[in-house]
C-alpha positions as CSV (number, residue, x, y, z in Angstrom):
1,X,42.0,138.6,63.6
2,X,46.0,137.2,64.6
3,X,48.0,135.3,62.9
4,X,47.2,132.2,64.2
5,X,43.6,132.1,64.3
6,X,43.4,133.7,60.2
7,X,46.1,130.7,59.5
8,X,43.2,128.5,61.4
9,X,40.2,130.4,59.7
10,X,41.7,129.7,56.0
11,X,43.0,126.1,56.9
12,X,38.8,125.2,57.7
13,X,38.2,127.2,54.4
14,X,40.3,124.9,52.1
15,X,39.4,121.9,53.7
16,X,35.4,122.9,53.4
17,X,35.7,123.8,50.3
18,X,38.2,121.8,48.6
19,X,35.8,118.1,48.6
20,X,33.0,120.8,47.4
21,X,35.2,122.3,45.0
22,X,35.7,118.7,43.3
23,X,32.4,118.1,43.3
24,X,31.2,120.9,41.7
25,X,33.6,120.5,38.5
26,X,33.1,116.9,38.1
27,X,29.9,118.2,37.8
28,X,28.1,116.3,40.5
29,X,25.1,117.7,43.0
30,X,26.5,118.7,46.7
31,X,22.5,118.2,48.1
32,X,23.5,114.9,49.5
33,X,26.4,116.0,50.9
34,X,24.7,119.2,53.1
35,X,22.2,117.2,54.2
36,X,22.5,117.7,58.3
37,X,22.2,115.7,59.6
38,X,22.8,113.1,56.8
39,X,20.3,110.0,56.5
40,X,21.3,108.7,53.5
41,X,24.2,106.6,52.1
42,X,24.1,107.8,49.1
43,X,28.4,106.4,48.1
44,X,28.8,102.6,46.3
45,X,31.3,101.1,48.2
46,X,33.9,98.3,46.8
47,X,33.6,95.4,48.2
48,X,36.8,93.2,50.0
49,X,39.9,92.6,47.9
50,X,42.7,90.0,49.5
51,X,45.1,92.5,47.3
52,X,44.2,95.4,48.6
53,X,43.7,93.9,52.1
54,X,47.7,93.0,51.2
55,X,48.8,95.7,50.2
56,X,47.9,97.9,53.0
57,X,48.8,95.3,55.4
58,X,52.3,95.2,54.2
59,X,52.0,98.8,54.5
60,X,51.3,99.2,57.8
61,X,53.5,96.8,59.0
62,X,56.7,98.2,57.5
63,X,55.6,101.8,58.8
64,X,55.0,100.3,62.3
65,X,57.1,97.5,63.1
66,X,60.3,99.2,63.3
67,X,59.0,101.0,66.1
68,X,57.7,98.2,67.9
69,X,60.9,96.2,67.9
70,X,63.0,99.3,68.9
71,X,60.6,99.7,72.0
72,X,60.8,96.1,73.1
73,X,64.7,95.5,72.6
74,X,65.1,98.9,74.3
75,X,63.1,98.2,77.3
76,X,64.1,94.4,77.4
77,X,67.2,94.4,76.3
78,X,70.7,94.8,77.4
79,X,70.1,98.8,77.7
80,X,67.5,98.2,80.0
81,X,68.9,99.1,83.2
82,X,70.5,102.1,81.9
83,X,69.5,104.8,84.5
84,X,69.4,108.5,82.5
85,X,65.8,108.3,82.2
86,X,63.5,109.4,85.0
87,X,62.0,106.1,87.1
88,X,58.5,106.2,88.6
89,X,57.2,108.2,91.0
90,X,56.1,106.5,95.1
91,X,53.2,108.8,95.1
92,X,50.0,107.6,95.4
93,X,46.9,107.8,93.3
94,X,45.1,111.2,93.9
95,X,41.6,111.1,95.0
96,X,40.3,113.0,92.4
97,X,41.6,110.3,89.9
98,X,39.6,107.4,92.1
99,X,36.2,109.7,91.6
100,X,37.4,109.3,87.9
101,X,38.1,105.5,88.5
102,X,34.5,105.1,90.3
103,X,32.5,107.2,87.7
104,X,33.8,105.5,84.8
105,X,33.2,102.4,85.9
106,X,29.5,103.8,86.5
107,X,29.3,105.2,83.0
108,X,30.1,101.9,82.0
109,X,27.8,99.8,83.6
110,X,24.8,102.7,82.5
111,X,26.4,102.6,78.7
112,X,25.9,98.9,78.3
113,X,23.3,98.1,79.9
114,X,19.3,99.0,79.3
115,X,17.8,99.8,82.6
116,X,13.8,101.2,82.2
117,X,14.7,103.9,84.6
118,X,17.9,105.2,82.8
119,X,16.0,105.4,79.4
120,X,15.7,109.1,78.6
121,X,19.3,109.2,79.3
122,X,20.9,106.1,77.8
123,X,21.8,107.6,74.3
124,X,24.0,110.4,76.1
125,X,27.0,107.9,78.3
126,X,29.6,108.6,75.8
127,X,30.7,112.1,77.1
128,X,30.6,110.5,80.4
129,X,32.8,107.5,79.6
130,X,35.0,109.8,78.3
131,X,35.4,112.7,80.1
132,X,36.0,109.8,83.3
133,X,38.6,108.0,81.1
134,X,40.2,111.7,80.6
135,X,40.4,112.3,84.6
136,X,41.8,108.7,85.0
137,X,45.0,109.6,82.2
138,X,45.6,112.3,83.6
139,X,45.3,110.8,87.5
140,X,48.2,108.3,86.3
141,X,50.4,110.7,85.2
142,X,50.2,112.8,88.1
143,X,51.3,109.7,89.6
144,X,54.1,109.4,87.8
145,X,55.3,112.7,87.3
146,X,53.5,115.0,89.6
147,X,52.3,116.7,87.1
148,X,49.8,116.0,84.4
149,X,47.2,118.3,81.8
150,X,44.6,118.8,84.4
151,X,46.6,120.5,87.0
152,X,49.6,122.3,85.9
153,X,48.2,123.2,82.5
154,X,44.6,123.5,83.3
155,X,44.1,126.9,81.1
156,X,46.1,124.6,77.6
157,X,43.7,121.5,78.8
158,X,40.5,123.4,79.2
159,X,40.2,125.0,75.2
160,X,41.0,121.6,74.5
161,X,37.2,121.1,75.2
162,X,35.5,123.4,73.2
163,X,38.1,123.1,70.3
164,X,37.7,119.2,70.1
165,X,34.5,119.7,69.6
166,X,35.7,121.8,66.0
167,X,38.0,119.7,65.0
168,X,36.4,116.0,64.8
169,X,33.3,118.3,62.9
170,X,35.6,118.9,60.1
171,X,36.0,114.9,60.0
172,X,33.0,114.4,61.0
173,X,32.3,116.6,57.2
174,X,34.8,115.1,55.1
175,X,33.6,111.8,56.3
176,X,30.3,113.1,54.2
177,X,32.5,112.4,50.8
178,X,33.7,108.9,51.3
179,X,31.1,107.7,53.9
180,X,32.9,105.1,56.1
181,X,31.2,105.2,59.1
182,X,27.7,106.2,59.8
183,X,25.1,106.1,63.1
184,X,22.6,104.7,64.6
185,X,20.4,106.8,66.6
186,X,16.9,108.1,66.8
187,X,15.6,110.6,64.1
188,X,17.1,114.3,65.8
189,X,16.0,118.2,64.8
190,X,19.4,119.4,62.8
191,X,19.6,121.4,66.2
192,X,19.2,118.5,69.0
193,X,21.7,116.6,66.6
194,X,24.8,119.1,66.5
195,X,24.5,119.5,70.7
196,X,24.0,116.1,71.4
197,X,26.9,115.0,68.7
198,X,29.5,118.1,69.6
199,X,29.8,117.4,73.3
200,X,31.3,114.0,73.2
201,X,33.0,115.6,70.1
202,X,34.5,118.1,72.9
203,X,36.7,114.9,74.3
204,X,38.5,113.9,71.3
205,X,41.7,116.2,71.3
206,X,41.7,116.0,75.4
207,X,41.7,112.5,75.7
208,X,44.4,111.7,73.0
209,X,47.0,114.0,74.5
210,X,46.1,113.2,77.5
211,X,47.2,110.0,77.0
212,X,50.1,111.2,74.9
213,X,51.4,112.8,78.1
214,X,50.7,109.5,80.7
215,X,53.1,107.4,77.3
216,X,56.1,109.9,77.2
217,X,56.3,109.7,81.4
218,X,57.4,106.5,80.9
219,X,60.9,106.1,81.4
220,X,60.9,103.2,78.3
221,X,59.3,105.5,75.9
222,X,62.2,108.0,76.6
223,X,64.5,105.1,76.4
224,X,63.4,104.3,73.1
225,X,62.4,106.8,71.5
226,X,64.9,109.9,73.0
227,X,68.1,109.3,70.6
228,X,66.3,107.0,67.5
229,X,66.7,107.3,63.8
230,X,67.7,110.9,62.6
231,X,65.3,111.9,59.7
232,X,65.6,115.5,58.6
233,X,62.6,116.9,56.9
234,X,62.8,118.5,53.1
235,X,62.5,122.0,53.9
236,X,62.2,123.7,50.4
237,X,59.7,125.5,49.3
238,X,59.2,123.4,45.7
239,X,58.9,120.1,48.3
240,X,56.7,121.5,50.4
241,X,54.3,123.4,47.6
242,X,54.6,119.5,46.3
243,X,53.2,118.0,49.1
244,X,50.6,121.3,49.9
245,X,49.6,120.7,46.2
246,X,49.0,116.6,47.3
247,X,47.2,117.3,49.9
248,X,45.2,119.5,48.1
249,X,44.2,117.5,45.1
250,X,43.9,114.5,47.6
251,X,41.3,116.6,49.4
252,X,39.2,117.9,46.2
253,X,39.3,114.3,44.9
254,X,38.0,112.1,48.0
255,X,34.2,113.0,46.8
256,X,34.9,112.3,43.1
257,X,37.0,109.4,44.2
258,X,35.7,107.8,47.1
259,X,36.4,104.3,46.9
260,X,40.1,104.8,46.2
261,X,40.7,108.3,47.9
262,X,39.3,107.7,51.2
263,X,42.7,106.7,53.2
264,X,44.0,110.8,51.7
265,X,40.5,111.9,54.4
266,X,43.3,111.5,57.2
267,X,46.7,112.5,55.2
268,X,45.0,115.4,53.7
269,X,44.5,117.3,56.6
270,X,48.1,116.5,58.2
271,X,49.8,117.0,55.3
272,X,48.5,120.4,54.5
273,X,49.3,121.9,57.7
274,X,52.8,120.2,57.8
275,X,53.8,121.7,54.4
276,X,51.8,124.9,55.6
277,X,54.2,125.7,58.6
278,X,56.8,124.5,56.9
279,X,56.5,126.9,53.9
280,X,56.3,129.3,56.4
281,X,59.6,128.5,57.8
282,X,58.3,127.7,60.9
283,X,59.3,124.5,62.9
284,X,56.9,121.7,62.9
285,X,56.0,120.0,65.9
286,X,57.8,117.0,63.9
287,X,60.7,119.0,64.0
288,X,62.5,116.9,66.6
289,X,63.1,113.7,64.3
290,X,65.9,116.2,62.2
291,X,67.4,114.9,66.1
292,X,66.1,111.3,66.4
293,X,63.6,112.1,69.0
294,X,60.6,110.4,68.5
295,X,58.9,110.7,71.5
296,X,56.2,113.5,70.4
297,X,55.8,111.8,67.3
298,X,55.4,108.2,67.4
299,X,54.0,109.1,71.3
300,X,50.6,110.8,69.2
301,X,50.2,108.2,66.9
302,X,50.1,105.4,69.8
303,X,48.0,107.7,72.2
304,X,45.3,107.7,69.3
305,X,45.6,104.7,68.8
306,X,45.3,103.3,72.1
307,X,42.0,106.0,72.2
308,X,41.0,104.2,69.4
309,X,40.6,101.0,70.9
310,X,38.9,102.4,73.8
311,X,36.3,104.4,71.4
312,X,35.3,101.1,69.2
313,X,35.1,99.2,72.7
314,X,32.6,101.3,74.3
315,X,30.8,102.1,71.1
316,X,30.3,97.9,70.4
317,X,27.4,97.5,73.2
318,X,26.1,101.5,73.4
319,X,22.3,102.1,72.5
320,X,24.2,105.4,70.2
321,X,26.5,103.8,68.0
322,X,28.5,104.2,64.5
323,X,28.7,101.5,62.0
324,X,31.4,101.3,59.3
325,X,32.0,100.7,55.6
326,X,35.6,100.4,54.4
327,X,36.4,100.2,51.1
328,X,38.2,96.8,50.1
329,X,39.2,96.3,53.5
330,X,36.0,96.2,55.5
331,X,36.3,92.0,57.1
332,X,38.3,91.2,60.3
333,X,36.0,93.2,63.2
334,X,37.4,94.2,66.2
335,X,34.3,95.6,67.6
336,X,32.5,97.2,65.0
337,X,36.2,98.5,63.1
338,X,37.5,96.3,60.3
339,X,40.8,95.5,61.6
340,X,42.8,97.5,59.0
341,X,40.8,100.4,60.0
342,X,43.0,101.0,63.2
343,X,45.8,102.0,61.4
344,X,43.7,105.2,60.0
345,X,44.3,106.2,64.4
346,X,47.8,106.4,63.8
347,X,47.9,109.5,60.8
348,X,44.7,111.0,62.9
349,X,47.3,111.2,66.2
350,X,49.6,113.2,64.8
351,X,47.0,115.8,63.1
352,X,45.7,115.6,66.8
353,X,49.1,117.1,67.6
354,X,49.5,119.3,64.8
355,X,45.5,121.0,65.3
356,X,46.7,121.0,69.3
357,X,50.1,123.1,68.5
358,X,47.9,125.2,66.4
359,X,44.9,125.6,68.1
360,X,46.6,126.3,71.3
361,X,49.6,128.4,70.2
362,X,49.2,132.3,71.6
363,X,53.2,133.4,70.9
364,X,51.6,134.2,66.6
365,X,53.0,137.0,65.3
366,X,51.0,139.1,62.4
367,X,52.6,137.3,58.8
């Protein structure tokens, strides 16, 4: 097993085993958490808290507002006329993009209506919607730059689909310990549930990474984030080891304290990957921020937020859908998602970036 796949294997073992180990150390039974498909809610979620809502809201604004203000200042401010960034091409929208638009419109109509003749397939509309979305976003990128993942990195693009399915199944597993979302659908056998769920899960990474590529094609994006704040990430083994330990304990604790530690479901996997790569003496996908280049980092975070909007919107009137039970902040819903829940898409986008970098690497050497 080469270095890349061995590392991924160890990471998967850790992410699957740490929450279970935490439950066993706390003397709790694992049986409810391993039910497949999961049909029972056994986590007692805390009610809404204005204090927690305000604290998390302030934290999210403190992290996001500087980037938002910089983008609008650089795009609409005095530097908006700068010519040091590429402009929009004069290409027309490709024919395959128009097919994607038509297919998207058809899939959207079928997802939100209840035609009797379509009843047998009604619960399977999510995958066609997202395949069409991915095609359309790639077409938008191709129109701007003449390149896109679909046409110029086809092999890597196709590999993202099976990798994405495994990637999101991992988050489905972690969610068992906090039960922040659950699905309403017909009762399936384990095999049926696995295959019916794997198909839409396979579109997550292609959607986020295609959206990121589209965002990076905008001159305003280049202007705002190519030369921004210089942040040097600590590369000492001590700091990386402390982050690794924090992420490890966080994953062990999410099942024991699901109300207090549920945000670590989104943060700990990212920190594990980052600290592991730093401990190995390698550059991470965050290396650009040491030179003030935030394009990839902000691009992936915002891409996941954009995809999150469409995930939640298309979920709202779909037959097979999900609901949220998020401790302390489960209010002010946009579609089914509580308002502050959208903040979880920001670190998730960074995890998509890290996962894609790990899963599609082919130049690894032995450890």
